[in-house]
C-alpha positions as CSV (number, residue, x, y, z in Angstrom):
1,M,33.3,3.7,118.2
2,D,33.2,7.1,119.9
3,A,33.5,10.3,117.9
4,L,36.8,12.2,117.9
5,Q,37.3,15.7,117.6
6,K,40.9,17.5,117.5
7,Q,42.0,21.1,116.3
8,V,44.8,20.5,113.8
9,L,47.0,22.2,111.6
10,I,46.3,21.9,108.0
11,E,48.7,22.1,104.9
12,L,47.3,21.9,101.5
13,R,49.5,21.7,98.5
14,T,48.2,22.0,95.0
15,T,49.9,21.4,91.8
16,I,48.3,22.1,88.5
17,D,50.2,20.8,85.1
18,D,48.8,22.7,82.3
19,H,50.9,21.0,79.5
20,G,54.0,21.9,81.1
21,Q,52.9,25.3,82.5
22,M,53.2,24.4,86.1
23,E,51.1,26.3,88.9
24,Y,52.0,25.6,92.6
25,N,49.7,26.8,95.5
26,T,50.1,25.8,99.5
27,L,47.8,26.9,102.1
28,R,48.2,26.6,105.7
29,Q,45.6,26.9,107.9
30,S,44.0,25.7,111.3
31,G,41.3,23.4,111.4
32,T,39.2,20.9,113.0
33,F,39.5,17.3,112.5
34,F,36.5,14.9,113.3
35,K,36.1,11.2,113.1
36,K,33.7,8.6,113.4
37,D,33.7,5.0,112.7
38,R,35.3,5.0,109.1
39,L,34.7,8.6,108.3
40,D,36.9,11.6,108.7
41,V,36.0,15.1,108.4
42,L,38.3,18.0,108.0
43,T,36.8,21.7,108.1
44,Y,38.6,25.0,107.9
45,E,38.0,28.5,106.9
46,E,40.4,30.6,104.3
47,K,40.1,34.2,103.7
48,T,41.0,35.9,100.6
49,E,42.9,39.2,100.2
50,D,39.4,41.1,100.0
51,D,38.2,39.5,103.3
52,M,36.0,37.1,101.9
53,T,35.6,33.9,103.4
54,T,35.3,30.2,102.1
55,K,34.3,27.5,104.2
56,N,35.8,24.1,103.4
57,L,34.6,20.6,104.5
58,I,36.5,17.5,103.6
59,T,35.1,13.9,103.9
60,I,37.4,11.1,103.5
61,Q,35.7,7.8,103.4
62,D,37.3,4.5,101.6
63,G,37.9,4.8,98.3
64,K,36.1,8.3,98.1
65,V,36.8,11.8,98.9
66,S,34.5,15.0,98.8
67,V,35.4,18.7,99.0
68,K,32.8,21.0,99.8
69,R,33.5,24.8,99.7
70,T,30.6,27.6,100.5
71,G,30.8,31.0,100.7
72,E,32.4,33.0,98.2
73,V,33.6,30.2,96.4
74,A,31.2,27.3,96.1
75,M,31.5,23.5,94.8
76,N,31.0,19.9,95.8
77,Q,33.8,18.2,94.3
78,Q,33.7,14.4,94.6
79,F,36.7,12.1,94.0
80,R,36.5,8.3,93.5
81,A,39.2,6.3,92.1
82,D,39.1,5.2,88.5
83,Q,35.8,7.2,87.9
84,I,34.7,10.6,86.1
85,T,32.7,12.9,88.3
86,E,30.9,16.1,87.7
87,N,30.2,19.3,89.6
88,V,29.9,23.0,89.3
89,L,32.2,25.6,90.6
90,K,30.4,29.0,91.3
91,H,32.8,32.1,92.2
92,P,32.2,35.8,91.9
93,Y,33.3,35.8,88.0
94,G,30.8,33.2,87.1
95,T,29.9,29.4,87.0
96,I,32.2,26.9,85.7
97,H,31.4,23.2,85.0
98,M,34.0,20.9,86.2
99,E,34.6,17.1,84.9
100,T,37.1,15.4,87.5
101,Y,38.7,11.8,86.5
102,T,40.5,10.8,89.9
103,N,43.4,8.4,89.1
104,K,44.6,7.5,92.7
105,I,43.4,8.4,96.2
106,T,46.0,7.4,99.1
107,Y,45.0,8.2,102.8
108,Q,47.0,7.6,106.1
109,R,44.7,8.2,109.0
110,L,45.7,10.7,111.7
111,D,45.6,7.7,114.4
112,E,48.0,5.6,112.4
113,A,50.6,8.3,112.5
114,D,51.7,11.7,114.0
115,M,50.3,13.2,110.8
116,G,47.5,12.2,108.6
117,K,48.1,12.4,104.9
118,L,45.8,12.6,101.8
119,A,47.2,12.7,98.2
120,I,44.7,12.7,95.1
121,S,45.9,12.6,91.6
122,Y,43.4,13.6,88.9
123,T,42.5,15.6,85.8
124,V,40.0,18.1,85.4
125,K,38.4,19.4,82.3
126,L,37.0,22.9,82.8
127,N,34.0,23.7,80.8
128,G,34.8,20.9,78.2
129,Q,38.4,22.4,77.3
130,E,41.4,20.4,77.5
131,E,42.2,18.5,80.7
132,R,44.7,19.6,83.0
133,K,46.6,17.4,85.3
134,H,46.4,17.9,89.4
135,E,48.0,17.0,92.5
136,L,46.9,17.6,95.7
137,S,48.5,16.7,98.6
138,L,47.1,17.3,102.3
139,T,48.8,17.0,105.6
140,F,47.3,17.6,108.7
141,K,48.7,17.1,112.5
142,E,47.2,17.7,116.1
143,E,48.1,21.4,117.1
144,G,50.2,22.0,120.2
């Protein structure tokens, strides 16, 4: 199958439930969608208030998702349904060990609808502390 590349508008919403203390974040960004066979990849950059850039690479395959960040913040977080994965988050203030348990991954490909949708429900323990519940909702559609 031929590879496909499109410019897309991305909206990433995250919700963290820290025992009832809720935190919500939304990021809207232009990016690139790349598809080859059963592998879908999204790339985009985000800038902080102090003008630092973090590059994001999200790789989506059947049953697993990888989020790789490089730059001001660096990590390679793996999501595999019903499995625990570990990684290290590096940022200007230090290094954090992350243990992630993925409850559920649902994905609707961009070519099956007007909008691609990725949803991940998971828990995270930072440096062995108590786990927090996370919901990630990523939508993307062709620009234009």
